Every structure is written in structure tokens, then in C-alpha cells.
N, C-alpha and C positions, 0 to 999 in steps of 0.2 A: 619579479617572481613569476615562475610558471604557474598557470592556473587553468581551470576549465569552468565552463558554464554548467550549472546544475539547475534544472528546471522541472518542477512538478506541476502538471496541469490538472486541476480538480474541476468538479462540476460547477462551482461558483467562483473559485479563486485560484490564483497561481502563487506558488512559493518558489523562491529562487535563491541561489547563492553563487558566489565565486569560490571554488574549492581548490585548496592546495593538494599536492600529491599525497600528503600524509593524512588527508581527510579533514584538516582544519578549515574552518569557515573564515574567509577573508572579507566577505561582504554579503549582506542579506537584503532581500527586498520582497515585497508582495504586491500583487495587483489583482483586480477582478478579471474574470474571463470575458465578461460582457456577453454571456450566452443569450441574454434576453434580446439581443440584436441579431441573432441568427448565426449559423455555422460559419459563414464567411467572415463575420466580425470576430468570432473566436479565433480563427486561424490567423487573421491579421494581428490580433492582440498578442498571440504567442510569438509571432515573428518580430513584432515591434519590441516586445519585452526582451527577447533574446538579443536583438541588435543593441538595445540600450545597455544591457549587461556587458556586451562586448566593448562598448564605448567606455563603460565604467572601468573595465579592466585595463584598457589602454591608458586611461587617465591616471589610474592609481599606480600601475606597475610598468608603464612604458612599453608594453607589448600586448599583442592580441591574445585572447584565450587560445590554448593549444587545441581544444576540442570542446564539444558540447554534449551534454546528456539530457534527455527529456523523458520524463515518465508520464504516461497517460493512462486513463481508465479504459475499460472495454476490452475488445479483442484486438490483438496486434500481431503483426508479422515482423518479429525482431530481425530475422535474417535479411529481409528486403527493406526494412525501415518503413513499413506501411502501417498506419493506424487504420485497421480494417473496419471497426465499427464501434461507435459509442452512442448509446441511447440518450445519455444526458447532454452530449455536446453536438450530436446530430450528424457526425461525419461518417462517410463510408469510403473505404479504400483511399485514404488520404496519404499521399507520398510525403510524410512529414520529414523524414530524414533528408530527402532531396531539397525540399523547400527551405528547411533551416540551413542546410549546408550552403546553398546558393546565397541566401540572405546574409549569412555570416562570413562570406568570402571577404578576405582582407582588402579593403579599398584604399589603404594608405597610399598616398602619392597619386591618387586618382586612377590607378590601374587595378582592375578587378583581378584578384588572384584565384587560385583553385578553391573549390568548395571546402569549407571547414569539415573535418571529421565529426560525425554526429552519431551518437548511440541512442537508440530508441528502446525504452523498457516499459513493462507493465507497472502500474503504480504500486500495487501491493508487493509484487516480487522485488521491485526496487527498494521498497521499504524494508523487506526482509533481508535484502543484501546489506543495507546499512546497519540494521540491528545485529546482523551476524558479524560484521567487521568492526563496527564502532560502538555498538550498544550492548544489549543484554545477552547477545550470543557471542560476544568477543571471546575467542579462545575455545569455543565449543565446536567440535567437529561435525556433529549431526544435530540439527534442530528443526523444529516446525514453528513457523511464525503464523499466527492467526490474527486477523484484523476484524474486530467486531464493530461494524458501523451500520450504515443503512442496510447493507447486506453483510455477508461473511465471505472473506477470501483468505487465501493462505499462501505460504511459500515454503518450499522444502530446501533447507540449507545443508550443503555437503562440502566440507573442507573449504570454506570461504567463498563458495559460489552458490548460486541458486539453480536448482534443477527445474527447468521449464517443462520437461516432458517431450515426448515425440512430436506433439502437435501444438505445443505452447499452452496447454491447459493444466500443467502440473500444479498441485497444491490447492485445487478448487474444493476445499473441504466444506465450503458452504453448501455445496450441492451433493453431499453425501446424504442419503436418505436414512434418517434416524427414527422416523415415525411413519412406517408404511401406511399409505392411505390418509396421511395427515393433511395439513393445509396446502392449498395449491401454491406452487412456486412459480415465479416468473419464467423459469427455465422450462416449464411444462410438466415437471414431476410433482409428486405430492410428498410432503413430509421431509423436505430438505432441511438441513440444519439451520439455514438462514431464515426459514419461515418460523423458527421457534426460539432462536437464541440471539438473533441480531438485535441491535438497539431499536430498530423500527418494530421488530416483532414484540419486544418487551413493551414498547410504548403502546402498541395496539392492544395488547392483552391487559395492560394496566388501565388504559382509558376505559375499556369495557368493564373491568372489575370494579373500578372506582366510580364509574358514572360521570367522569370528568373528561370531556372530549379533548381537552388541552393537556391532559396528563402525558408525561413522557418517561423514558427510561430513568433519567436522573431523579425525577420525583418518586419513581417507584423505589429506587435504591434508598432514598431518604426515608420513605415510608417503612421500608424494611428495618432500617436502623431505629425507627421510632416504635417498632413492635407491632405494626399493622399486619394482621393475619392475612388479609386479602393480598396485600403486597408480597408477603412472604410466600404465599402459594404461587403467585405469578413468577416470582424470582426463582423459586425452587424448580418449577417446570423448565425454565430456561437453562438453569445451571445443570440439571439432569440431562437435558438434550445435548448441551455442550460437552459434558463429561462423556456421554456415549460417543460423540464424534471424536473426541481426543483418544479414547480407548481404541476405537477402530483404527485410527491413524497410528497409534502405538503398535498395534499388532502388525500393520503393514510395513511401517517405516522404521520403527524402533529408534526414535530420536532420544538423545539424552536430555534434551531440554525442549519444553514447549513455551514459546514466548507469546503472550497475549497482549495485543494492543487495540487501538481504536477507542471510540467514545465510551463503550460499555466498560472498558478496563479502567476508566477514570473512577469507578466506584471503589477501587482499592480493595481492602480486606473484605468488604461486603461481598465482593465477587470471589476473590482468590481463596479465602478461607473455606467456604463451602465447596468451591470447585475442586480444590486439592483433595478434600475429603471424599468427594463423589468419585473422582478418578481412582483414588486408592481403593475404594470399596469395590470397584468394578474389575480391577485387575485380577488375573488368575496367575498364569505363568509369566506374564510380561514384567519386565523390569520397570519400576515406576519412574517416569520422567520428572525432572524438576519443572514445575509450572510457575513461571515468573512474569511479572509485568514488563512490557516494552519500556525502553528508556528514552527513545528519541522523539516520542510524541508525534506532532504533526509535521516535523521536519524530516522524518525518516525517508519519505519517497524522494524528496529533492536531493538529500545527501546520497541516496542510492543512485540517482541519475548521474550525479557527479562521479561516483565510483565507476559506473559503467563507462563514462567518458575516459577515465584514466585507464581502465582495462582495455578499451579500444586502442588507445595509443600504445600500450604495452604490446598488444598483438601485432600492431603495424611495425614495431621495432624488431620483433622476433620473426616476422614473416620473411 
């Protein structure tokens, strides 16, 4: 069976699959990145994992993977296959496509073949691609995917593809300023959405409000459900900021659906019920979007990487 390698490289772990052309998962595996051992060790772990996945495919299906897709965090140059920068993983200008393609060259019979085709994608945009084709956005022509994690990132979905923008920064809703002069953001601005509505922002605010330095966003959501007024105030501030960001995006992009994923979305109705109400309250002339939870959870980016690999093969056939 024809298949591709789908690999998502995270800050601490890697998720991978062998993916059929229809998006079905044929095999899954996970490994740590080993970032505590340094950047070189992380790169070696990625290459080794991909090579092992290729071996798994040969053993299971009798043929090598047709291509590979890898999704990584940070700044990337998709066109040239370069992982430009990742603060968490420590690399700069890493030619990841070239390294993977050469490592995955078919060595059957002892002769190294041509480099394997490799697609490089941004982790959140790859996750958005998977949600659009296989998850909550299936059949939706225009959607906005928002990932609420340590930070906030997004992806703009248009007719089954992700719009990366002219410079590769499309969808960065986490750095829309919703509270001018607000908390300092790592990007250098103040009042960015991710300083107010990310899981880490909620964790910080709840730790301060509760007096518990170990408090986190999940415990804040639980306290909201239990009727804690302090938690409700923290939660409302985050929901209001997120609603402001969504309404801004609605005015600019007019998506029919807003898909919300990431750790904070695990709160379920505790998040979505007030968020939908807050968005509706803020709309004037705009058509209200459907605000729905993501479906693919933490497998979205790896599935999206596999879809990028299949897209790459399709482009090579039609070129």
C-alpha cells in the first residue's frame, strides 16, 4: 500500500504516523525529542525516527514511503524547506528538508537512491490543514483555526488549503493586540491576545488570584465549574479577550467557522458556552461564525504533515 511518513516535532515529544492517501492512519508512534541533550541531539532524533518509520513502512507494506511530511514549531521557510528558528528546540536555519530527504533515500539493495520528497510545514498551520480536511472543518470552505496552548497561533483555511500569507506569518492571531498597553508579549508588543487568553496566561492569572503557585488553567476551569468567583473573573477576562480577537478576525476574514483547539479547549462547554455568547454580543454587521471545538486533538499536526506530503506528490505529478 502506498503511504507517506507524517511527523510532528514538538517541544518535548514527537508524534508520527504512516498515512494512506485517503488520510487514514496505518501506523502510529511517539518519541521524545531529547531536547535536554541539545540541538544536535534533537536533529539526530528526528532523522532517526523518520528512518525507523520508513523501515516500518517497508516491513509492513513491502515498499518505501512515497514521501515524508514534517511539521515543526517556530519560524519556517516552507518554499526552501528550512526551519529558520525555534526558541524551544534551539535551531537556526536548519535545512531540514534536505537532511530528511537524504536520510530517507531508499537504500534497498545497498545502492542509495534519490532523496525522498519531503514537505516542511508549520505545526499549527499543519494542524489547521488536518482539521480542515479531516476534522471539524471538513466540508467548510472558509475557516479560522485557533490553537490555545502555551501561546496562541492560528491558521486560515480556504477551500481545503491553508493560507500562509506573503511572508509565512498568516494566521498569527495570538499577536493581534486586543488590550493596548497590556501585558508585555514575547514578540515585543503589549496586550497581544496570547498574553491574555492562552493556557499559560490563564495559569498565571489564576495562580496569582488563588495564591497557589502551582495552579494552572485546568484547575481554573474546574474552579469555575465549582462556582469560585475568583476563578470566574480570571476566566471571563480570558474569554472576553479571545472573543475580541475572534471578532477582529471575523471582520477581516469572514470565516464561516472558527475551530478552537489546544489545551484550553479541553475545558469544553466551560469555554465554548461563554465564548459563543461573548462573540455574538460583540458582532454588529458581521455574520456570526460557528465556534466549534477541534476534533483531532494532539494528532492534528502530524496528520497535517502527512497531508502536505501527499500534496507534494500531487504537485510533482501535475508539474
